Structure formats: C-alpha cells, structure tokens
BASETI-731204 format. One record per residue (C-alpha): residue number from 1; residue in three letters; x, y negated, z. Coordinates in steps of 0.25 Angstrom, whole numbers, plus 5000, padded with zeros to 4 digits. Layout:
<rs>
R   k   r    u    v    w
R NUM ALA    X    Y    Z
...
</rs>
This chain:
<rs>
R   k   r    u    v    w
R   1 MET 5089 4908 5001
R   2 SER 5099 4910 5013
R   3 PRO 5106 4897 5010
R   4 GLU 5093 4889 5010
R   5 LEU 5088 4894 5022
R   6 LYS 5101 4892 5030
R   7 ARG 5102 4878 5024
R   8 LEU 5088 4875 5028
R   9 ILE 5090 4879 5043
R  10 GLU 5103 4871 5043
R  11 GLN 5097 4858 5037
R  12 THR 5084 4859 5046
R  13 SER 5093 4860 5057
R  14 ARG 5102 4849 5054
R  15 ASP 5091 4840 5050
R  16 LYS 5082 4842 5061
R  17 GLY 5092 4844 5072
R  18 ILE 5086 4859 5075
R  19 ASP 5093 4871 5079
R  20 LYS 5094 4882 5067
R  21 GLU 5090 4892 5077
R  22 VAL 5077 4884 5079
R  23 ILE 5076 4883 5063
R  24 ILE 5078 4898 5062
R  25 ASP 5068 4902 5073
R  26 VAL 5058 4893 5065
R  27 LEU 5060 4900 5052
R  28 GLU 5059 4913 5058
R  29 THR 5046 4910 5065
R  30 ALA 5041 4904 5052
R  31 MET 5044 4916 5044
R  32 LEU 5037 4925 5055
R  33 THR 5025 4916 5054
R  34 ALA 5025 4918 5038
R  35 ALA 5028 4933 5039
R  36 ARG 5015 4935 5049
R  37 LYS 5007 4926 5040
R  38 LYS 5011 4936 5028
R  39 LEU 5011 4950 5036
R  40 GLY 5001 4947 5047
R  41 ALA 5001 4942 5060
R  42 ASP 5004 4956 5066
R  43 ALA 5015 4958 5058
R  44 ASP 5029 4961 5066
R  45 VAL 5038 4952 5059
R  46 GLU 5051 4946 5063
R  47 ALA 5059 4934 5056
R  48 SER 5074 4931 5058
R  49 TYR 5085 4923 5052
R  50 ASN 5095 4931 5044
R  51 GLU 5106 4920 5044
R  52 ASP 5115 4929 5035
R  53 ALA 5104 4930 5024
R  54 GLY 5099 4916 5027
R  55 GLU 5084 4920 5028
R  56 ILE 5073 4923 5037
R  57 GLU 5070 4938 5037
R  58 VAL 5056 4943 5041
R  59 PHE 5055 4957 5045
R  60 GLN 5042 4964 5047
R  61 PHE 5041 4976 5057
R  62 LYS 5032 4987 5057
R  63 THR 5031 4999 5066
R  64 VAL 5032 5013 5060
R  65 VAL 5020 5022 5062
R  66 GLU 5015 5035 5056
R  67 LYS 5003 5028 5049
R  68 SER 5003 5014 5047
R  69 LEU 4990 5007 5051
R  70 ASP 4994 4993 5051
R  71 HIS 5003 4990 5039
R  72 ASP 5006 4976 5045
R  73 THR 5014 4982 5058
R  74 GLN 5016 4997 5055
R  75 ILE 5022 5006 5044
R  76 SER 5020 5020 5042
R  77 LEU 5032 5030 5046
R  78 GLU 5031 5035 5031
R  79 ASP 5033 5020 5025
R  80 ALA 5043 5017 5036
R  81 ARG 5052 5029 5032
R  82 ARG 5050 5026 5018
R  83 ASP 5051 5012 5016
R  84 MET 5060 5007 5028
R  85 ASP 5067 5017 5037
R  86 GLU 5067 5032 5034
R  87 ASP 5070 5034 5049
R  88 ALA 5058 5027 5054
R  89 GLU 5050 5033 5065
R  90 PRO 5036 5029 5071
R  91 GLY 5036 5017 5080
R  92 ASP 5048 5011 5074
R  93 SER 5048 4996 5069
R  94 LEU 5053 4994 5056
R  95 GLY 5055 4979 5049
R  96 VAL 5055 4975 5034
R  97 LYS 5061 4962 5030
R  98 ILE 5050 4953 5024
R  99 GLU 5053 4944 5013
R 100 ALA 5048 4930 5015
R 101 THR 5043 4930 5000
R 102 THR 5032 4939 5004
R 103 PHE 5026 4930 5013
R 104 GLY 5020 4921 5003
R 105 ARG 5019 4906 5000
R 106 ILE 5008 4903 5012
R 107 ALA 5016 4911 5023
R 108 VAL 5030 4903 5018
R 109 GLN 5023 4890 5019
R 110 THR 5018 4893 5033
R 111 ALA 5031 4897 5037
R 112 LYS 5037 4884 5031
R 113 GLN 5026 4876 5039
R 114 ILE 5030 4882 5052
R 115 LEU 5045 4881 5049
R 116 MET 5042 4865 5048
R 117 GLN 5034 4865 5061
R 118 LYS 5044 4873 5069
R 119 VAL 5055 4864 5064
R 120 LYS 5047 4851 5067
R 121 ASP 5044 4857 5081
R 122 ALA 5059 4861 5084
R 123 GLU 5063 4846 5079
R 124 ARG 5053 4840 5089
R 125 ASP 5057 4848 5100
R 126 LYS 5071 4844 5097
R 127 ILE 5068 4830 5097
R 128 TYR 5060 4831 5110
R 129 GLU 5072 4838 5117
R 130 GLU 5082 4827 5111
R 131 TYR 5073 4816 5117
R 132 LYS 5065 4821 5129
R 133 ASP 5077 4818 5139
R 134 ARG 5080 4804 5132
R 135 LYS 5069 4796 5139
R 136 GLY 5075 4783 5143
R 137 GLU 5084 4781 5131
R 138 LEU 5085 4770 5121
R 139 LEU 5086 4774 5106
R 140 THR 5085 4767 5093
R 141 GLY 5076 4771 5081
R 142 PHE 5069 4765 5069
R 143 VAL 5054 4761 5068
R 144 HIS 5049 4773 5058
R 145 ARG 5034 4769 5059
R 146 PHE 5021 4764 5066
R 147 GLU 5011 4773 5073
R 148 SER 4998 4767 5080
R 149 GLY 5007 4755 5085
R 150 SER 5019 4764 5090
R 151 ILE 5032 4763 5084
R 152 ILE 5038 4777 5078
R 153 VAL 5053 4776 5079
R 154 ASN 5062 4785 5071
R 155 LEU 5073 4790 5080
R 156 GLY 5080 4799 5070
R 157 ARG 5075 4813 5071
R 158 ALA 5064 4808 5081
R 159 GLU 5053 4798 5081
R 160 GLY 5050 4789 5093
R 161 VAL 5037 4780 5096
R 162 VAL 5037 4767 5102
R 163 PRO 5022 4766 5107
R 164 LEU 5014 4753 5106
R 165 ASP 5016 4751 5122
R 166 GLU 5030 4753 5122
R 167 GLN 5033 4743 5111
R 168 ILE 5035 4728 5114
R 169 PHE 5023 4720 5110
R 170 ARG 5032 4709 5102
R 171 GLU 5040 4719 5095
R 172 THR 5038 4724 5080
R 173 TYR 5045 4734 5072
R 174 LYS 5046 4738 5057
R 175 ARG 5048 4752 5051
R 176 GLY 5063 4755 5051
R 177 GLU 5067 4745 5061
R 178 ARG 5076 4749 5073
R 179 ILE 5070 4751 5086
R 180 ARG 5076 4754 5101
R 181 ALA 5067 4760 5111
R 182 TYR 5067 4767 5124
R 183 ILE 5062 4781 5125
R 184 CYS 5052 4781 5136
R 185 ASP 5046 4794 5133
R 186 VAL 5047 4808 5125
R 187 ARG 5036 4817 5124
R 188 ARG 5032 4830 5118
R 189 ILE 5020 4830 5109
R 190 SER 5013 4838 5098
R 191 LYS 5020 4829 5087
R 192 GLY 5033 4830 5093
R 193 PRO 5041 4823 5102
R 194 GLN 5037 4809 5106
R 195 ILE 5048 4799 5110
R 196 ILE 5042 4787 5115
R 197 LEU 5049 4774 5115
R 198 SER 5048 4760 5121
R 199 ARG 5052 4747 5120
R 200 THR 5045 4742 5132
R 201 HIS 5051 4751 5143
R 202 PRO 5060 4743 5152
R 203 ARG 5070 4754 5151
R 204 LEU 5073 4750 5137
R 205 ILE 5079 4737 5144
R 206 ARG 5088 4746 5152
R 207 ARG 5093 4755 5140
R 208 LEU 5096 4742 5132
R 209 PHE 5105 4736 5142
R 210 GLU 5112 4749 5145
R 211 VAL 5116 4749 5130
R 212 GLU 5119 4734 5130
R 213 VAL 5126 4734 5144
R 214 PRO 5137 4744 5147
R 215 GLU 5138 4741 5162
R 216 ILE 5123 4746 5162
R 217 SER 5125 4759 5155
R 218 GLU 5138 4761 5164
R 219 GLY 5130 4760 5177
R 220 LEU 5138 4746 5180
R 221 ILE 5125 4738 5180
R 222 GLU 5112 4744 5185
R 223 ILE 5098 4739 5179
R 224 VAL 5091 4739 5191
R 225 ASN 5077 4735 5185
R 226 ILE 5070 4731 5173
R 227 SER 5056 4723 5171
R 228 ARG 5051 4721 5156
R 229 ASP 5040 4713 5149
R 230 PRO 5043 4720 5136
R 231 GLY 5045 4711 5124
R 232 ASN 5046 4699 5134
R 233 ARG 5055 4700 5145
R 234 THR 5063 4709 5154
R 235 LYS 5071 4708 5167
R 236 ILE 5081 4717 5172
R 237 SER 5089 4717 5185
R 238 VAL 5103 4723 5185
R 239 ARG 5114 4725 5196
R 240 THR 5128 4730 5197
R 241 ASN 5137 4736 5208
R 242 ASP 5149 4730 5200
R 243 ARG 5153 4717 5207
R 244 ASP 5161 4713 5192
R 245 ILE 5149 4715 5183
R 246 ASP 5138 4704 5183
R 247 PRO 5126 4713 5180
R 248 VAL 5117 4702 5173
R 249 GLY 5129 4697 5165
R 250 ALA 5133 4711 5160
R 251 CYS 5118 4713 5156
R 252 VAL 5117 4700 5149
R 253 GLY 5130 4702 5141
R 254 MET 5140 4691 5136
R 255 ARG 5131 4679 5131
R 256 GLY 5119 4688 5133
R 257 SER 5123 4698 5123
R 258 ARG 5120 4710 5130
R 259 VAL 5106 4705 5134
R 260 GLN 5103 4699 5121
R 261 SER 5106 4713 5114
R 262 VAL 5094 4719 5123
R 263 VAL 5085 4707 5120
R 264 GLN 5087 4708 5105
R 265 GLU 5083 4723 5106
R 266 LEU 5070 4719 5114
R 267 ARG 5069 4709 5104
R 268 GLY 5069 4696 5112
R 269 GLU 5064 4701 5126
R 270 LYS 5070 4693 5135
R 271 ILE 5078 4700 5146
R 272 ASP 5082 4694 5161
R 273 ILE 5093 4701 5168
R 274 VAL 5094 4699 5183
R 275 SER 5103 4704 5194
R 276 TYR 5097 4713 5204
R 277 SER 5099 4710 5219
R 278 ASP 5097 4718 5232
R 279 ASP 5092 4704 5237
R 280 GLN 5077 4705 5232
R 281 VAL 5075 4690 5233
R 282 GLU 5088 4688 5223
R 283 TYR 5083 4699 5214
R 284 VAL 5070 4693 5213
R 285 CYS 5075 4679 5210
R 286 ASN 5084 4686 5200
R 287 ALA 5073 4693 5194
R 288 LEU 5065 4680 5192
R 289 SER 5077 4675 5182
R 290 PRO 5078 4665 5175
R 291 ALA 5069 4657 5186
R 292 LYS 5077 4652 5198
R 293 VAL 5071 4655 5211
R 294 VAL 5072 4645 5223
R 295 ARG 5068 4653 5235
R 296 VAL 5061 4667 5237
R 297 THR 5051 4672 5249
R 298 MET 5051 4687 5250
R 299 ASP 5040 4696 5256
R 300 GLU 5046 4709 5257
R 301 ASP 5034 4717 5262
R 302 ALA 5026 4711 5251
R 303 LYS 5039 4713 5241
R 304 SER 5036 4699 5235
R 305 MET 5044 4686 5234
R 306 GLU 5039 4672 5232
R 307 VAL 5049 4664 5223
R 308 VAL 5050 4650 5222
R 309 VAL 5056 4644 5210
R 310 PRO 5058 4629 5205
R 311 ASP 5046 4623 5198
R 312 ASP 5052 4623 5184
R 313 GLN 5056 4638 5186
R 314 LEU 5042 4643 5189
R 315 SER 5039 4646 5175
R 316 LEU 5052 4652 5173
R 317 ALA 5051 4661 5185
R 318 ILE 5036 4666 5182
R 319 GLY 5039 4668 5166
R 320 ARG 5029 4668 5156
R 321 ASN 5016 4675 5160
R 322 GLY 5024 4678 5173
R 323 GLN 5033 4687 5166
R 324 ASN 5046 4683 5173
R 325 VAL 5041 4686 5186
R 326 LYS 5033 4698 5183
R 327 LEU 5046 4704 5178
R 328 ALA 5054 4699 5190
R 329 VAL 5043 4706 5199
R 330 LYS 5044 4720 5191
R 331 LEU 5059 4718 5191
R 332 THR 5061 4716 5207
R 333 GLY 5049 4723 5211
R 334 TRP 5045 4710 5220
R 335 ASN 5033 4702 5219
R 336 ILE 5037 4688 5215
R 337 ASP 5029 4675 5218
R 338 VAL 5035 4664 5210
R 339 LYS 5032 4649 5215
R 340 SER 5038 4636 5210
R 341 GLU 5044 4627 5220
R 342 SER 5033 4617 5221
R 343 LEU 5021 4627 5222
R 344 LYS 5029 4634 5234
R 345 ALA 5032 4621 5240
R 346 GLU 5017 4616 5239
R 347 ARG 5013 4630 5245
R 348 THR 5023 4629 5256
R 349 GLU 5017 4616 5259
R 350 LYS 5003 4621 5260
R 351 GLU 5008 4632 5269
R 352 TYR 5016 4623 5278
R 353 GLU 5002 4615 5279
R 354 SER 4994 4628 5282
R 355 LEU 5004 4631 5294
R 356 MET 5003 4617 5299
R 357 GLN 4988 4618 5300
R 358 ILE 4992 4626 5314
R 359 PRO 4993 4617 5326
R 360 GLY 5007 4615 5331
R 361 VAL 5014 4619 5317
R 362 GLY 5021 4608 5310
R 363 ARG 5029 4608 5298
R 364 VAL 5041 4613 5303
R 365 ILE 5035 4626 5310
R 366 ALA 5027 4627 5297
R 367 GLU 5039 4628 5290
R 368 ARG 5045 4638 5299
R 369 LEU 5032 4647 5299
R 370 PHE 5033 4647 5284
R 371 LYS 5047 4651 5284
R 372 GLU 5043 4663 5293
R 373 GLY 5033 4667 5284
R 374 PHE 5021 4661 5291
R 375 GLU 5017 4653 5278
R 376 ASN 5004 4648 5281
R 377 VAL 4992 4647 5292
R 378 GLU 4987 4661 5288
R 379 ALA 5001 4667 5291
R 380 ILE 5001 4661 5304
R 381 ALA 4986 4667 5307
R 382 SER 4990 4680 5303
R 383 ALA 5002 4681 5311
R 384 GLU 5007 4687 5325
R 385 ALA 5011 4678 5335
R 386 ASP 5023 4687 5338
R 387 LYS 5028 4686 5325
R 388 LEU 5025 4671 5323
R 389 SER 5032 4668 5336
R 390 LEU 5045 4674 5331
R 391 ILE 5047 4660 5324
R 392 SER 5056 4651 5331
R 393 GLY 5050 4641 5338
R 394 ILE 5036 4648 5339
R 395 GLY 5031 4654 5352
R 396 LYS 5021 4665 5353
R 397 LYS 5011 4656 5359
R 398 THR 5012 4646 5349
R 399 ALA 5012 4658 5339
R 400 SER 4999 4663 5343
R 401 THR 4992 4648 5344
R 402 TRP 4997 4646 5329
R 403 ILE 4991 4660 5325
R 404 GLU 4977 4657 5332
R 405 ARG 4977 4642 5326
R 406 ALA 4981 4648 5311
R 407 GLU 4969 4659 5313
R 408 GLU 4960 4647 5316
R 409 ILE 4964 4639 5304
R 410 VAL 4963 4651 5294
R 411 ASP 4949 4655 5301
R 412 GLU 4945 4641 5299
R 413 ARG 4950 4640 5284
R 414 ASP 4943 4653 5281
R 415 LYS 4928 4648 5286
R 416 ASN 4930 4635 5278
R 417 GLU 4933 4642 5266
R 418 VAL 4921 4651 5268
R 419 GLY 4913 4640 5272
</rs>
C-alpha cells in the first residue's frame, strides 16, 4: 500500500501544484475526522504520516485509571498492564494504533470527501496567491464557456471572467478562441479566486503598446495619457526626453506595423497617436488630429479653449457623434469648443457690431477691444474703468463713459426683451 500512497501524494502535488506538506496535512486531518466518526467525538486520537511505511498512522490515546468509567478515553490499570504496558501506572497516557480498515466504508468516504475539499481549497489559495499581485498585467487565454453574458476564460490552472460591462460591444467569441485581456481585479469569493478580466480598460492599450514598442517598455518613450471609446477609437499621447527618438513614429512603426498589430488585437479599433507638449495649445491641437487647427483662444481660468478649424475640417474635428473632440477633451483635460472659420467670422462680425453700438467706438477700436477680451457690449458693461483704460488709446474718462453707455444699451435691450 505504501507505494500507492506515496505515488498519490507526489502525483497530486505535481498535477495541482500544491506542496506535499499541504497534501500530507490534509490526509492526516481527513483520517482524524474518519477516526472520530468511528470512535466518538471525545476520543483522543492523533494521525501522522509515516514516510518509511508509506501510510497515515492513527493512534488512539487513553488515560490509565484504576477503574475505567469511560471506555472511549480511559483504560483500566489491569487492562493496560495486560494488553499494552506491564509497567503502566495510573495517569499514564497510552496509545494504540488503529487500523484504517476498522473505520468502515462511510467513515472512509467522509475522509475522501474532506480530502477532495481540502485539496480544492489549497488549490484555490495557491491560485489566489499567484494572481493577487498580477493586477494590471496583460494575459492570454482561451474562451472556455459563457455564463449569463460573461466570458469564462481558461488560463491554464485558473479561470478568468470577462464580465459583460468589460466586453467590447461589437466583439464576439467562440469557444476555444484565443482572447487577450487586462487583469483589472482579483477577488477572493466563496467559490474560489475570481480573476476579473477586461477588454475595455484604457490600460489594456498601454500594455499592448509596451509589448509592441520596445522603447516604451525600456522607458525611452512615456505614454502620458490615454482616452478610449472601446471598440471605436482611442487616442494616446506620448513623449520622450531623447532628441534622437520620434515618439509618435516609434509607436506607429515602419509602415504602421506596430500600431497595426495593436489595431488587429483590438479587432479594428482606430488609434490616434499624438505628441504631448508642455505648450497646452499645441497639445490640444495635436489631440484634435487628424483635423487641422487655424487658431485657438484660451481661457486658463475656465480651463477651456475655443478652437477654429477650416470649414471643410469641422466634421473631422468634431468626429462622428462628437467622438473626436470628446476623446481630445478627455486626453488633455481641457474643455474644447470647436468652431468653423465661417461661423467664427460671422460671430465675430456680430460682436464687432455689438461693440460699435457704443458712441465713439468705431471698427478699429472694436477690433482692439475684441482682441483684449472685451468681445461684446455686455463685456464692456461689466468691465472696470481702470482695467479698460489700460488698453492703448483709451483714457480713464473715456472708459467710464463707454461703460455707462454700455450699461444703458444692455438695460434697454433687456426691457425690450421682457416687453
């Protein structure tokens, strides 16, 4: 019997990846449970693995007393000296080996069930320990089955799950198909470790580029930020401190080979790679790629920019359903208002006309006020004379007069609108 048990321990250790000591501890616990089921819960029993004999030995211990009142825990002095130790004395604890065959079929079956459960628990603990520090990694598995919309992924000795909200809406998979995903969480639940995988997480993009672009994994190129509309489009901004490296070109690769590898992995998701710049206007212009920008007006306090593009570039800058500008906003952190040249010119002309309602303000002065941020009569009405008079050619007295007249125009217009 010894070779069989030794072989079982070694095979289970190898197949399940569990230390032999853990398996031996499980076997000892299982045999103890079986022994107590046969001998009674109060029985003093011990179990230990005898490697030489290749078996789990179970011993029952009884206390030597003058007269036994509890046969499960006590043995009389007379019986002890006759059957076990002729030198026994009251108070001694004597152990006798119990053959496993005496436990009966039910007890052995119980031990087997405990063994299987303990091995499962040990296996789950090992998987959890293996994956708990792997959050943020990219891994590859195979689609095993589908449960309530989730994709169950075979990772070898473990299973991962891609919940419905972590799946790209246009992607479909078949059983046995290869799938690459990002580990976004590892949880310990009653059924065992739950490895949560994602196909939509922005960091999936980062990991894929680290694989395809050695300069990123080596730290020569930094991915500054990523904004993503999973399944449709992604924008990433990159930079480098090495003047000899073109960060965008390196990520795109020769004839687009590197970025195309990522696009294929994402099943056609479009990817815009833009250069990061400390000049935030330049950064925003880059982020709106592939649209070309004519000019930008920045409001630092509101962290917003008004961006003017050629008329034929407006739809490109905004993108389908506003996608391009939304991704640019998320990438840069700036609120971006995109306008066409003709619309901006029309709006500017109206604002000039608004300013020219003020007596003494001609077109040249209106243009000057506009450039200084006083874009309409409302802006003049709410201005301070000291600040307005800082503009070249405008005295404090003139500034005060314009402010008063602007207030009258605004009040009169408001009354007419109410009437």
